[in-house]
C-alpha positions in Angstrom: 126.2 78.9 111.4 124.3 77.2 114.4 122.4 80.4 115.9 122.8 78.6 119.3 126.6 78.5 119.5 128.2 80.1 122.4 130.2 83.6 121.7 133.5 82.6 123.3 134.0 86.3 124.4 130.7 86.9 126.5 129.2 83.3 126.5 126.0 84.7 124.8 124.5 83.0 122.1 125.9 84.2 118.8 122.3 85.6 117.6 122.2 87.6 120.6 125.5 89.3 119.7 123.9 90.5 116.7 122.7 94.0 116.1 119.1 94.5 116.8 118.4 95.7 113.4 120.0 92.9 111.7 118.0 90.5 113.7 114.9 92.4 112.8 115.7 92.1 109.3 116.4 88.1 109.6 113.2 87.8 111.4 111.2 90.0 108.5 113.1 87.9 105.6 111.7 84.4 107.4 108.3 86.0 108.0 108.2 86.9 104.1 109.6 83.4 103.0 107.1 81.8 104.8 104.6 84.2 103.6 105.3 83.6 99.9 105.6 79.8 100.0 101.9 80.1 101.6 100.9 82.0 98.6 102.3 80.3 95.8 105.8 81.1 95.5 108.5 78.7 95.3 111.8 79.9 97.1 115.1 79.3 94.9 117.6 80.9 97.0 117.6 83.6 99.8 120.1 86.5 100.5 121.5 85.5 97.0 124.9 87.8 96.9 127.6 88.3 94.6 130.3 91.1 93.4 128.4 93.4 91.1 131.2 96.0 89.9 133.3 98.6 91.4 132.8 102.0 93.4 134.3 105.0 91.9 137.2 104.6 95.0 137.9 101.6 93.7 136.2 99.0 96.2 134.2 96.0 95.2 130.5 96.5 95.1 128.6 93.7 96.5 124.9 93.1 95.3 122.3 91.0 97.3 118.6 89.8 96.6 117.0 88.7 99.9 114.6 86.3 98.0 114.6 84.5 94.6 111.4 82.5 93.9 109.4 81.7 91.2 105.9 83.1 91.2 103.4 79.8 90.5 100.2 81.5 90.4 100.6 82.8 87.1 101.5 80.6 83.7 104.2 80.9 82.6 105.9 81.1 86.2 107.6 84.3 86.7 111.0 84.5 88.5 110.7 86.9 91.0 113.6 89.0 92.6 112.1 89.9 96.0 113.6 92.8 98.5 112.1 92.5 101.9 111.8 95.4 104.4 110.7 95.1 108.0 110.0 97.8 110.2 108.0 98.0 113.7 106.4 101.2 113.0 105.3 103.1 110.1 104.4 106.4 111.6 107.5 108.1 110.0 107.4 106.0 106.5 106.4 103.1 104.8 108.9 100.3 104.7 108.6 100.4 100.9 109.8 103.7 100.6 113.5 102.5 101.6 113.6 100.6 98.1 115.1 103.9 96.5 116.5 104.3 93.1 120.0 103.3 94.4 118.9 100.2 95.8 116.5 99.5 92.8 119.8 99.8 90.3 121.7 97.6 92.9 118.9 94.9 92.8 118.6 95.0 89.1 122.4 94.7 88.7 122.5 91.8 90.8 119.2 90.1 88.7 120.9 90.6 85.6 124.1 88.6 86.8 121.7 86.1 88.5 119.8 85.5 85.3 123.1 85.2 83.4 124.7 82.9 85.6 121.6 80.7 86.4 120.8 80.8 82.3 117.3 81.8 82.6 117.5 85.1 80.6 114.8 84.1 78.6 112.4 83.4 81.6 109.6 85.9 82.3 110.8 88.0 85.6 109.8 91.1 87.9 110.9 92.8 90.9 108.4 92.7 94.2 108.9 94.3 97.6 107.4 92.4 100.4 106.6 94.7 103.7 106.5 93.4 107.2 105.6 95.3 109.7 106.7 93.6 112.9 105.2 95.4 116.1 106.2 93.8 119.4 103.4 91.6 121.0 101.0 92.1 117.9 100.1 90.5 114.7 102.6 90.9 111.9 101.4 92.7 109.1 102.8 91.5 105.6 102.2 92.8 102.3 103.3 91.8 98.7 104.2 94.4 96.3 104.5 92.6 93.0 106.1 94.7 90.0 107.2 97.4 92.6 109.7 98.6 90.0 110.8 97.7 86.4 114.3 98.2 84.7 112.8 100.9 81.9 113.5 103.8 83.9 117.1 102.5 84.3 117.5 102.5 80.6 120.1 104.6 79.1 118.5 108.2 78.2 116.1 107.4 81.3 118.3 108.2 83.9 117.8 111.7 84.9 114.1 111.9 83.8 112.4 111.7 86.8 114.8 112.9 89.4 112.1 114.5 91.8 
């Protein structure tokens, strides 16, 4: 969608009609993608979304991966599934704390389907997190946390090991 299209209900640009947290997230994802490309990643998909199952109530559950990219700074190249977390402040909690077990599990399920769909099951892969601190009127702080989580803690028999 062209972000400069007019919203017919109030003649504001469509992008300004979006919730502030969605605008902040989109800005963070753009900054993260630029950062990753400057640091040897080749972006292959952004906002990759697909159905991953059904909830207990029977509603379809959709998984999303913010950025799928190849880390070309290592040989062989590693397929990275990247979650981007953007905040305007860090005094309450670091952005990466929002990538909790539930979110990790959702990313893993989506990544498994991506790997199967794209026939890249045999390629090395990992799960990264990019944090963006976007303080208004200041330089943005961007951090890359390679291998932030793994699938091992979600293997059968390990699900309840580290509850706390």
